[in-house]
C-alpha positions as CSV (number, residue, x, y, z in Angstrom):
1,M,0.0,0.0,0.0
2,T,2.9,2.4,0.7
3,T,4.1,2.0,-2.9
4,T,0.6,3.0,-4.3
5,R,0.4,5.9,-1.9
6,H,3.6,7.3,-3.4
7,T,3.5,6.2,-7.0
8,L,0.0,7.3,-7.9
9,P,0.5,10.9,-6.8
10,L,3.8,10.9,-8.7
11,A,1.9,9.6,-11.8
12,A,-0.8,12.3,-11.4
13,T,1.9,15.0,-11.0
14,V,3.8,13.9,-14.1
15,L,0.6,13.5,-16.3
16,T,-0.8,16.8,-15.1
17,G,2.5,18.4,-15.8
18,V,2.7,16.9,-19.3
19,L,-0.8,18.1,-20.1
20,A,0.0,21.6,-18.7
21,L,3.1,21.8,-20.9
22,Y,1.2,20.6,-24.0
23,I,-1.6,23.1,-23.7
24,T,0.8,25.9,-22.7
25,L,2.7,25.3,-25.9
26,V,-0.5,25.2,-27.9
27,A,-1.7,28.5,-26.5
28,F,1.7,30.1,-26.9
29,G,1.9,28.9,-30.5
30,N,-1.5,30.3,-31.2
31,I,-0.6,33.6,-29.7
32,T,2.8,34.0,-31.3
33,D,1.9,32.5,-34.7
34,F,-1.7,33.8,-34.8
35,G,-2.3,33.4,-38.5
36,T,-1.6,29.7,-38.9
37,N,-4.5,28.4,-36.8
38,Q,-6.6,31.4,-37.6
39,D,-6.7,30.1,-41.2
40,F,-7.7,26.7,-39.8
41,V,-10.6,28.1,-37.8
42,R,-11.7,30.2,-40.7
43,H,-11.8,27.3,-43.1
44,V,-13.6,25.0,-40.7
45,L,-16.2,27.6,-39.9
46,A,-16.6,28.6,-43.6
47,M,-16.9,24.9,-44.6
48,D,-15.1,25.8,-47.8
49,T,-13.3,22.5,-48.2
50,T,-16.3,20.2,-47.4
51,F,-18.5,18.4,-49.9
52,K,-20.7,21.5,-50.6
53,D,-23.9,19.7,-49.7
54,D,-26.7,22.3,-49.8
55,D,-28.3,20.5,-46.8
56,L,-25.2,21.4,-44.7
57,M,-23.8,24.6,-46.2
58,W,-26.3,26.8,-44.4
59,R,-24.3,26.1,-41.3
60,A,-21.2,27.8,-42.6
61,I,-20.0,31.0,-40.9
62,T,-18.2,33.2,-43.4
63,N,-18.1,36.4,-41.5
64,K,-14.4,37.0,-40.7
65,G,-15.1,38.9,-37.6
66,V,-17.2,36.1,-36.1
67,Q,-14.5,33.6,-37.2
68,D,-11.8,35.6,-35.5
69,A,-13.8,36.1,-32.4
70,A,-14.3,32.3,-32.2
71,Y,-10.5,31.8,-32.6
72,V,-9.7,34.4,-29.9
73,A,-12.2,32.6,-27.6
74,I,-10.4,29.3,-28.2
75,I,-7.0,30.9,-27.4
76,V,-8.3,32.5,-24.2
77,W,-9.9,29.1,-23.2
78,E,-6.6,27.3,-23.9
79,T,-4.6,29.9,-21.9
80,V,-6.9,29.6,-18.9
81,A,-6.8,25.8,-19.0
82,A,-3.0,26.0,-19.2
83,L,-2.8,28.2,-16.1
84,V,-5.2,25.9,-14.2
85,L,-3.1,22.9,-15.1
86,I,0.2,24.6,-14.2
87,H,-1.3,25.5,-10.8
88,A,-2.6,21.9,-10.4
89,T,0.9,20.6,-11.2
90,W,2.4,22.9,-8.5
91,L,-0.2,21.6,-6.0
92,W,0.7,18.0,-6.8
93,I,4.4,18.8,-6.4
94,R,3.6,20.4,-3.0
95,R,1.6,17.2,-2.1
96,D,-1.5,19.1,-1.5
97,H,-3.6,16.3,-3.0
98,A,-7.2,17.5,-2.5
99,P,-6.8,20.9,-4.2
100,A,-4.5,19.3,-6.8
101,R,-7.2,16.9,-7.7
102,R,-9.8,19.7,-7.9
103,M,-7.6,21.8,-10.1
104,T,-6.6,18.9,-12.3
105,T,-10.3,18.1,-12.7
106,Y,-11.1,21.7,-13.7
107,G,-8.2,21.8,-16.2
108,T,-8.9,18.4,-17.8
109,L,-12.6,19.1,-18.1
110,M,-11.8,22.5,-19.8
111,L,-9.7,20.6,-22.3
112,M,-12.3,17.9,-22.8
113,L,-15.0,20.5,-23.4
114,L,-12.8,22.4,-25.9
115,F,-11.5,19.4,-27.8
116,G,-14.5,17.1,-27.3
117,A,-17.5,19.4,-27.6
118,G,-15.7,22.1,-29.5
119,F,-13.5,20.4,-32.1
120,I,-14.9,16.9,-32.3
121,G,-18.6,17.7,-31.8
122,I,-19.1,21.2,-33.2
123,G,-16.2,21.4,-35.6
124,G,-16.3,17.7,-36.7
125,E,-20.0,17.2,-37.0
126,W,-21.8,20.6,-37.1
127,F,-19.2,22.1,-39.5
128,A,-18.5,18.8,-41.2
129,M,-14.7,19.1,-40.6
130,W,-14.5,15.3,-41.1
131,Q,-15.2,16.0,-44.8
132,S,-12.1,18.1,-45.3
133,A,-8.9,16.6,-46.5
134,D,-7.0,19.9,-45.8
135,W,-8.6,21.3,-42.6
136,N,-9.4,18.3,-40.5
137,G,-8.2,18.4,-36.9
138,L,-10.2,15.4,-35.6
139,D,-7.2,13.1,-34.9
140,A,-5.4,15.8,-32.9
141,A,-8.6,16.7,-31.0
142,T,-9.2,13.0,-30.2
143,R,-5.7,12.6,-28.9
144,V,-6.0,15.6,-26.5
145,F,-9.5,14.5,-25.4
146,L,-8.2,10.9,-24.6
147,L,-5.1,12.1,-22.9
148,S,-7.1,14.5,-20.8
149,G,-9.4,11.6,-19.8
150,V,-6.5,9.5,-18.7
151,V,-5.1,12.3,-16.6
152,L,-8.5,12.8,-15.0
153,I,-8.8,9.1,-14.2
154,V,-5.3,8.8,-12.7
155,A,-5.8,12.0,-10.6
156,H,-8.9,10.4,-9.1
157,L,-7.5,6.9,-8.3
158,P,-7.4,6.3,-4.6
159,F,-3.8,6.6,-3.3
160,G,-4.1,4.5,-0.2
161,R,-6.4,2.6,2.1
162,A,-7.7,5.7,3.8
163,E,-9.0,7.0,0.5
164,A,-10.3,3.7,-0.7
165,T,-13.1,3.7,1.9
166,P,-15.3,6.7,2.6
167,P,-15.2,8.2,6.1
168,R,-18.0,7.3,8.5
């Protein structure tokens, strides 16, 4: 039991730190190289590389101001998630497990909302991103969604006997 009590928090620390590093680099890249993923968001929302099915094309958003506002909102969400996960990592390092779990939960759920609901659900299905050979981010979004889920699960595994049974 002693091994589990020490190795699971270590695993949660490392995994949370990896996820924090990843989303920090994503946000930093989007801020410092604004135009690259701005084009991605514009093309996905405009649906200009999909099958041009009239039954779907009414969903397209072609207003550049709305497209850019959506992109800025994505960057802000990524940045806040990065800060939350950096803080969670610091709490894990300090062995402050309850707040670390809470912050890890907030950060991973933020990423799961962005990449699951935002990119997979809305981008992939509503804007038919899956139809585009050029502007399809579903594989990357799925990877981040699944990694976030793994981190969330590991962070909530019981570390020892005292946590395995609820207090009376």
